[in-house]
N, C-alpha and C positions, 0 to 999 in steps of 0.2 A: 692092311691096307684092303685087305676084301671084304671086311663088313663094313669100316667106314667110307671105301669110296661107293660101296653101292649107297649107299644114305645121301653122301656127300653128290654124286652125279646129277640126282634128279632135280635137289636145290642149284644149283650151278647153271642145271638146262634150265631153270623156271628163271632166274635172275637174269640172265643174261641179255637179255631183249627187254627190261623193263626200264624204267624210269626208277632216277636215285629216291625219289620222294616214295612211290612206291615200296623199292626195296627199303627202305628205312624204315616205312610204316607199318610191313612186313613184318622185318628185325625187331620194333618196338612191340609188337603186337604176341609174336613168339615171345620173347621174356617175357613181357607181363605174362602170358600164362603160365611160363615155367615157373617164375618167382610164386606166385598163387598156389600151383599146385604143390612146390614144394614147402611152403607153408602150409599148407592140409596137411600132407602128410605130416612135418615135423610136427604138428598138433597132436594127430591123431596115432602114429605109430612109434615116433620117436622123440615122444616127451619125458623128461626128465623126471621119475618117480618119486625124486626124494624135494621136487618145486611144487607149488602147488598149481592145479589146474587153471588154464586159463578159458577166458569165455570164448565159446568158437567165434572164429570172421574167417575172414577172406582174404584182406588184402594185409598183409605186414607194416607195422609200422603205425597204418592209419587205426588198425586193428577194431575195437567198438566206439571209436571218439565220435563219431556222427550220431551212432543210434545213444548211446548216452547223455550227448548234447541235446539232443530232441526233446527229450522227456527222460531227465535222470532218473525220477523215480519208479516210471514205468520199466526203464531199464533193472533198476537196483530189486523191483520185487521177481521178475521174471530170471533174472538170475540165482536169486534166494530158492525161489520154486524147485530150479534144477539143481541146486546144488544141496539141495536139504539131505538128499538120501547120501552124499557122499562127506559131508561133516558138516560140525554143527558151531564150531570154537569160531565162527566171525560172521555170524550172525545173529543178529539183537542183541542184546546187553552184554555177552561176553565177546561180541566181537567191537563195538565200543570198548568195553576195556584195556582186550589185548592193544588196540592201536592207541586211545588217547590216552593210555598211564602208562604205555610203555616207560623204559628206563630211559633216559636220556644217553646214554652210552649207546643204546640199540635205535632210538629213533630219534629225527632232528626236524622242526620244522621251519629253521631259518634256512637251509639248503632250498628250499620249496616255493616260500614267499617271499624273501630277500628281495629278487630279483623285478617283483612284483609293487611292493610296500616303499621301499628305501629311495626310491626316486620321487614319489608322492608323500612319506612324512616326512623326508630328511633323512640325514647322515646320524650316526650313532646312537639311535633309539632303534625298540621293537627289535626287527631281525637283522637290524644292522650293527648289532654288537654282542659281545660275549653271552649264553643264556642266563649267567648267575648278573650279569647288571642285567637284564631284562626282567627278571625276578625283582629284584629292586626297585628298578622303574614302575613296578605292576605295583610292589606293596606301597610307594610315595604315592599314586592316583589312588589304589583302594582306600588307606586311609585320609584321602582328602575329601573321600564318600562317606562323611560321617553320619549319624542319625542327626547330630544337629545340620550339618549342609542338605541333607535331604529332605529335612522339614523346612527351610528358609526356602528350599526350591519348589515345592508346590502353589505358593501363589504366584511366584513369578512366572509357571510355567499356566498356572488357569489363566493369568491376566495377559498373556501373550496369546491365548488363543481365542480370547475375548477380543480382543484387540484383532484381530487378523479375521474375525467374523466382522466387525464390526465396519473392517475397511474394505474385504473382498465385496464387488459386483456381485459373485454369484449367492450371496447370502440376502441382497437386497429385495423386499418384499414378501410374500406370503410363502412362497413357494419358489420350485425353482432347480435345476439339473445344474451338478457340479460334475467335473474331472477329478475324480477321486483321488489317484495317485501323485498328480503336482501337486495339488493343493495339501497333501497331508506332507508331501515331502518339502514344500515350504513351510507348516506348522512348526514338525519336526526340527528342520533348523533354525528357527527362529527359538524355539522354546530351550532346545541344547543350548545355544551359543546363551542366551540370556543368565542362563543358570548356571551351567559349566565354564563359563568362558570371559563372564566378564560385561558390563554396563557397556563398556568402551567397545568391545566384540563386534558386540547385539547391534550397537549402532550403526556399525559399518555394512550389513548384511545388506541395508536398505538399497546400498549402491556397488561400487565395484566389487565389494567381497562377494558378494552371490554368483557373477561372473567366473573370478579369481577359483571359486569353489568346483562350481563346472566343468573348468579348465580340466583341474586336479585329480576330479571323478572318473573325466573321461580316461586318466592314467591307468586305471583296472581293467582297460581293456584286455581281453585274451591273449591277444598276442603279444602281449607284456613279459607272458611266461617266459616266451622264449626270444623276444627280440626286443628286450626294455630298452637299448642302444638307438632303436632302427632311427634313423633321421624322418619320421615320419611327421606329420600338421598335429597332430594329436597330440604327439608326444614333445615338438616343441612350445606347446602350448601347454602341456602339464610340467614343463622345467621353468616356463618362465610363472605362471603363478605359484609353483612351489618357493623359486626363489621370492617372491613378492610377497606371499602370505607369512612368511617366516620373516621377512626385515617387519611388515605390520605388527607382527608377534611383539619383536624385539623392542619396536619401536614405544608398545605398552609398556614392557617389562621394563624397561629404560627411565620410563618415565614416574612411573611408580619408585625405584630405588631413588630418585633423584627427587621424588616426594618426600621422603623419609621414613617410606618403610610403611607408612601406617595404613591397617586393614579398615577398609569401609563395606567388606562383605565375603563372603563364605566360595568366591569362589575358586577354581581349579588353580589358575594361574598366582594366584596369592600361595596356595600349597604348595607347589612344586620352587619354589621362589626360596622357600625356607627351607628345600627339603637338603641332604647332605647323605652324600654315597659312604658304606660303611667304611673303606679308608680314608674318611676324611675330608674326601673333597666334595665342595658343594657342587649341586647340579650345575653346568654354566648354562649360562643363560641361553645358548645356543640350543641347546637339550629341551629344554623348557616348554622355546619356541618350536621346536619339532615335535615334545610331546603332546602339544596343543594339538597340534596339525592332527595327529595319529588320532587322537581322543575324537575332534569331530570328524573326522572320516568313517573312522571304525564303527562309531554307534548312528549315525546318521544314516546310515546304508542299513541296519536292521532294524530301527525303530518305524523309518518312512514305509519301507515294506511291510512291516506288521500292522500301523495302524490304517494302512490302506485297506486292510484286509479284514482287520475288525470292522470300519467303517462299511466296505461292502457285506460282510457279513451279517451285520444289524441290519442292514439297508432290507435284506433277503427274509429275515428273520423281525418282522413289526411286531412281534407277541415280545419278545425278549427284548425290543426299546422301551415296549408299555413295563415291564416288570423293571428295568433299569428307571427309568422315570419312579415308580413307585416305591423304588429302593430309597431313594434320596428323597423322596419326599416324607417317608418314615424315621429314618434317619437324621433329617435335617430339619424337617420342618416345611411347610406350605408355602414361605418365602424363601427357602434355599438360598442360605447367609453364603460367602465365601468360603472355597473350598478350603480345607487346611488337611495336613498329614495324619492326623489322629481321625479327622474324619472320614479319610483315604483305606485306613483300615477297618472301618466298619461299614464298609460295602463290598461285601463277600462279593456279590452277584456280579459286580465291576472287575473286581479282581479273577473271577472265575471265566468272563470272556478275554480277557487278556489270553490268560495261560491257555485254553483252547484254542482261540488263533493261533498261537507260539505253538502247540503241538501240530494241527495241522498243516501250519504254515510255517515252517521255520527257516527262519533268513538265509541259514547256509546251510544246504545237503550233502555236503561232501567237506570235507577234512582230510588234508593228507600230512603225511609223515614219509620223510625217507629214511630206508632202513640204512643204519651204520656200520649193523656189525648181525652177521648170521643168525635170525631169528629161529630156534627150535617150537613149530605149533604143535603145545600139549597134546597128548592124544593122537596123533596125525605121524606121519614118517617124513613131512613135509616140513623143509629149512628153508625160510624167506634167505635171499643172497642179497648182499649189499648195491645190487644194481635195479630193486626193484623198488616200487615207492605204494606205501599201504595207503588205503583209502576207508576212513570210516563213512558212515552214512547217517545218525542219530535220528533223523528224522524218518526211517524208516519202522525203527522199533516202536515210534510214537502213532505209526500208523498200521502197526501191527494187531489183528484182531485178536492175539492172544493177550495183548495188554489191555487194549481198549475194546471193546464191545461195538460192534457198526460203527469202523473207527473212521468212515469218510463222511461221516454223519457228525455236520458241527451240532455241539451239546455242551453249552457252558454249566450245566447241571449236571454233569458226571461227573464235575466236582466239585460236589453238595456235601456237605459234613465234614468228614473226616479225607474227601479227594476219594481220587479212586483207587484201587486195590492192590497200590503197589507204594515202596517206598518213595517218599519224596527227592526231589535230585538233592536236596541239602540235608541228607538224611543216611546214615552208614558210614562206611570207613572214611575218614578224614586225613587228611596229608598236608605239611606246610611245607610249600615249594620252595619256599623264599618271602613270601607276599601273605604269611597269615594262613591258618588251617582253613581249607576248603576240603568239600565231599568230591572225594575221587568219583563218584558217578558210577560206581560197580555195579549197581543192582536197580538202576532205575531205567527204566524206558524213555524216560521225558527228562532230555538233555538241550534244551534249543540254543542254551550258551556253552556248549561242551561241558567236555572234563577235563579232571587232569592239569598237571602244569599251565598249560595254555587256555584253563578256563577263564569266560571274559571276566574281568575284574569288576564290567558295568554292571551287568544283572541286576541289582539293586535301584540304581536309577534307573535302568530300562521302565521296571518293575512301575516306580513312581511315575515316569516319565508317559509311560501308555495309559496307566489309572488315571492321571487326571488328567490325559486329552480326551479318554473315553469319556469321564466324566462330564466335563465342561462343555464335549459336542452334544 
């Protein structure tokens, strides 16, 4: 009691004549300081030598969340420089390979993203089903994006862009100003719905469907990673929109089946309606509807942001715009006939503008995986425990000077000829995860559509959509 009493006595004397509020505030401050001190000591003195080091932070639980959220790429590059002398496996292409090509028994995407995506997409699809079933669903969608389908989409996309320009007041007159992000969001949703979703769905986007899409989109709010069930206004609107949109797709599917199932287009609904799982079960109409919602939502975010960046970058480089126009005159002729899939392949600079924009402005900067089994890190003493979440940032390698000289300079001509001095993302080792051979992306620093089993299956459509929009605009 001697030492304890000598410490406690001054504290008792201090609080004896203080109000409850002062005592509570003082106690809270003392506990906060103690927690911070213990957190710092744990990082500096009592760190587990078998676990990877963490980025230094003051407040536990919050950690580096705020600095990461303000500017992810700045955070990544700062950490990269600090860690360069300690470890290399999780930097650049090696880190992408370690995480994105992790074995199914070791890493899991469903546990990370299901809480966010299932209320938006619907049940029994994407991350709300076993991985084997998801791979089958990806196969259905991928094989619906045939070369014939992609060919048929180019004139549809071009027509939608022309119609938008004719209708929009911003394009009236010889010159003017336009708010690029909302305009490109509308163009990409119109072009995607007309090509992938079918004419019935596209016609609905002029009225109530656009509002439903907006309410569904709000369901991707970051808070829903933790509280997807919370009775918040945006979640109530999300749930209503999901039910309404699913019912709309169900009506389209029902009408097509009642009409005898005769195809009149190459859209994705027709494709999914005829698909059968490996166990012999036809894809239920409900799952077709939910997959169509997922296809719409997943593709819209990446194409909308990328097309906006393309327009903004071109606005800052009128010389590139002149080159694009000259390229079309040279390939198509002075009368500029309607765009086709074959013509699009003969516009290399147009394609390079898309690639360079994706390099600098990747739609997704962070890709996460839940660790399911302890993962040894080759060449280090580290073992990543199952309590951890892995995060890959392919956009870091695509902005790294060792892969792309002068990486912060937007230069479509860096892709001239054979392209950059590295293997493209579709070359190298390939693997079939259940939906056809895809590149593992182990050697490429350019992975705007991810890699491994969860690589985006819509990348070819994205290139066609973005290339057609750019050429038409």
